[in-house]
C-alpha positions as a Python dict, from the first residue, in 0.01 Angstrom:
ca = {
    (1, 'M'): (0, 0, 0),
    (2, 'A'): (15, -211, 315),
    (3, 'E'): (-21, -587, 283),
    (4, 'Q'): (-353, -719, 416),
    (5, 'A'): (-349, -940, 724),
    (6, 'L'): (-366, -1309, 648),
    (7, 'T'): (-704, -1465, 713),
    (8, 'Y'): (-819, -1822, 675),
    (9, 'D'): (-1010, -1736, 357),
    (10, 'R'): (-712, -1557, 200),
    (11, 'A'): (-473, -1836, 298),
    (12, 'Y'): (-706, -2103, 158),
    (13, 'A'): (-754, -1910, -167),
    (14, 'E'): (-378, -1867, -209),
    (15, 'L'): (-325, -2236, -138),
    (16, 'E'): (-586, -2328, -398),
    (17, 'Q'): (-412, -2104, -651),
    (18, 'I'): (-77, -2270, -584),
    (19, 'M'): (-237, -2613, -626),
    (20, 'N'): (-408, -2510, -950),
    (21, 'D'): (-80, -2369, -1084),
    (22, 'L'): (102, -2691, -993),
    (23, 'Q'): (-162, -2905, -1161),
    (24, 'A'): (-152, -2688, -1474),
    (25, 'D'): (229, -2694, -1487),
    (26, 'K'): (240, -2314, -1449),
    (27, 'I'): (518, -2328, -1188),
    (28, 'G'): (870, -2370, -1318),
    (29, 'V'): (1151, -2553, -1146),
    (30, 'D'): (1310, -2224, -1037),
    (31, 'E'): (995, -2126, -850),
    (32, 'L'): (887, -2468, -724),
    (33, 'A'): (1070, -2474, -390),
    (34, 'R'): (944, -2126, -300),
    (35, 'K'): (584, -2221, -383),
    (36, 'V'): (603, -2547, -188),
    (37, 'K'): (747, -2362, 112),
    (38, 'R'): (463, -2107, 92),
    (39, 'A'): (208, -2388, 66),
    (40, 'V'): (346, -2546, 383),
    (41, 'E'): (318, -2208, 561),
    (42, 'L'): (-40, -2170, 445),
    (43, 'I'): (-138, -2523, 546),
    (44, 'T'): (14, -2468, 890),
    (45, 'F'): (-169, -2136, 928),
    (46, 'C'): (-504, -2289, 824),
    (47, 'S'): (-458, -2589, 1053),
    (48, 'E'): (-383, -2362, 1349),
    (49, 'M'): (-683, -2143, 1271),
    (50, 'L'): (-913, -2445, 1253),
    (51, 'R'): (-776, -2588, 1577),
    (52, 'S'): (-813, -2254, 1754),
    (53, 'T'): (-1167, -2207, 1627),
    (54, 'E'): (-1263, -2558, 1731),
    (55, 'D'): (-1126, -2496, 2082),
    (56, 'E'): (-1308, -2164, 2110),
    (57, 'V'): (-1640, -2309, 1991),
    (58, 'G'): (-1599, -2603, 2230),
    (59, 'K'): (-1549, -2364, 2524),
    (60, 'L'): (-1857, -2165, 2423),
    (61, 'V'): (-2069, -2479, 2392),
    (62, 'K'): (-1955, -2593, 2738),
    (63, 'K'): (-2029, -2248, 2878),
    (64, 'L'): (-2383, -2274, 2744),
    (65, 'G'): (-2416, -2621, 2894),
    (66, 'L'): (-2485, -2783, 2558),
    (67, 'A'): (-2206, -3037, 2577),
}
């Protein structure tokens, strides 16, 4: 089965799961670095998505003459 494309909602949900697992001490030392690296990737992805969406909405608002 092919892996689904990453979306903001999927990335955010995965990030929440990592945070919950960290807070509940469900992540062992052997897995910690990999999870932290993945969290950084997800945070970067979400930040870029938010920035891109903000830019796009700003352009649309300007186009409509609302800004």
